[in-house]
C-alpha positions in Angstrom: 0.0 0.0 0.0 1.2 3.5 -0.7 0.4 6.7 1.2 -0.5 10.1 -0.2 0.3 13.5 1.4 -3.1 13.7 3.1 -2.5 10.4 5.0 -4.9 8.2 3.1 -3.7 4.8 2.0 -4.3 3.8 -1.6 -3.8 0.3 -3.1 -1.4 1.6 -5.8 0.4 4.9 -6.4 -0.4 5.0 -10.1 -2.0 3.0 -12.9 1.4 2.7 -14.4 2.8 1.0 -11.3 -0.1 -1.3 -11.1 0.1 -2.4 -14.8 3.9 -2.8 -14.5 3.6 -5.1 -11.4 0.8 -7.0 -13.0 2.7 -7.6 -16.1 5.8 -8.8 -14.1 3.7 -11.4 -12.1 1.4 -12.5 -14.9 3.6 -15.1 -16.5 4.5 -16.6 -13.1 0.8 -17.3 -12.3 0.0 -18.5 -15.8 3.0 -20.9 -15.8 2.0 -22.1 -12.3 -1.5 -22.8 -13.5 -0.1 -24.8 -16.5 2.2 -26.9 -14.2 -0.7 -27.5 -11.7 -3.0 -28.5 -14.6 -0.5 -31.0 -16.0 0.4 -32.5 -12.6 -3.3 -32.9 -11.7 -4.0 -34.6 -15.0 -1.1 -37.0 -14.5 -2.3 -37.8 -10.9 -5.9 -38.2 -12.2 -4.8 -40.7 -14.8 -2.8 -42.6 -12.1 -5.9 -42.7 -9.8 -8.2 -43.9 -12.6 -5.6 -46.5 -13.6 -5.5 -47.8 -10.0 -9.3 -47.8 -9.8 -9.5 -49.9 -13.0 -7.0 -52.4 -11.6 -8.6 -52.6 -8.1 -9.8 -56.1 -8.8 -6.2 -57.2 -9.3 -4.8 -55.3 -6.2 -7.6 -56.6 -4.0 -8.2 -53.1 -2.4 -10.6 -52.9 0.4 -13.8 -50.8 0.5 -12.1 -47.9 2.4 -9.3 -47.8 -0.1 -11.7 -47.8 -3.0 -13.8 -45.0 -1.5 -10.7 -43.0 -0.8 -9.5 -43.4 -4.4 -13.0 -42.3 -5.6 -12.8 -39.2 -3.3 -9.3 -38.4 -4.5 -10.4 -38.8 -8.1 -13.3 -36.4 -7.6 -11.0 -33.8 -6.0 -8.5 -34.1 -8.8 -11.2 -33.7 -11.4 -12.4 -30.5 -9.7 -8.8 -29.3 -9.5 -8.4 -29.9 -13.2 -11.6 -27.9 -13.9 -10.4 -25.0 -11.7 -6.9 -24.9 -13.2 -8.4 -25.0 -16.7 -10.7 -22.1 -15.8 -7.7 -20.2 -14.4 -5.7 -20.9 -17.6 -8.6 -19.6 -19.8 -8.8 -16.5 -17.6 -5.1 -15.8 -17.9 -5.3 -16.4 -21.7 -8.2 -14.0 -22.1 -6.8 -11.2 -20.0 -3.2 -11.4 -21.1 -4.0 -9.8 -24.4 -6.1 -7.1 -22.7 -3.3 -6.2 -20.2 -0.8 -6.1 -23.1 -3.0 -3.7 -25.0 -3.4 -1.5 -21.8 0.4 -1.4 -21.4 0.8 -0.5 -25.1 -1.8 2.3 -24.9 -0.2 3.7 -21.8 3.2 3.8 -23.5 1.7 5.7 -26.4 -0.1 8.1 -24.1 3.1 8.8 -22.1 5.1 9.3 -25.3 2.5 11.8 -26.5 2.5 13.7 -23.3 6.3 13.8 -23.1 6.4 14.9 -26.7 4.0 17.8 -26.0 5.9 19.0 -23.0 9.3 19.0 -24.8 7.9 20.9 -27.8 
């Protein structure tokens, strides 16, 4: 949080600072989402594979129910990570356009002040 002269606290000092920080962190979150999505899919495949082979392993009822529960949680995790990835994909372009527009506006303002 940053402070102004009158003592009020604001979440950011400027739109430029906000967009710059957002752009820096964006790829970290998007890459983390992709890694989480891939690892959840791999784990889900393993759980489904174990469930298919339960008759060969002789798993008990508790183990079977636990694997079903883990499978459901992994399926929801995959859904959530996919939704996050779509969100990042949609907004990445918009944030890029905002940064580009801000650069153009700043260049115009600096050009007018120097003239």
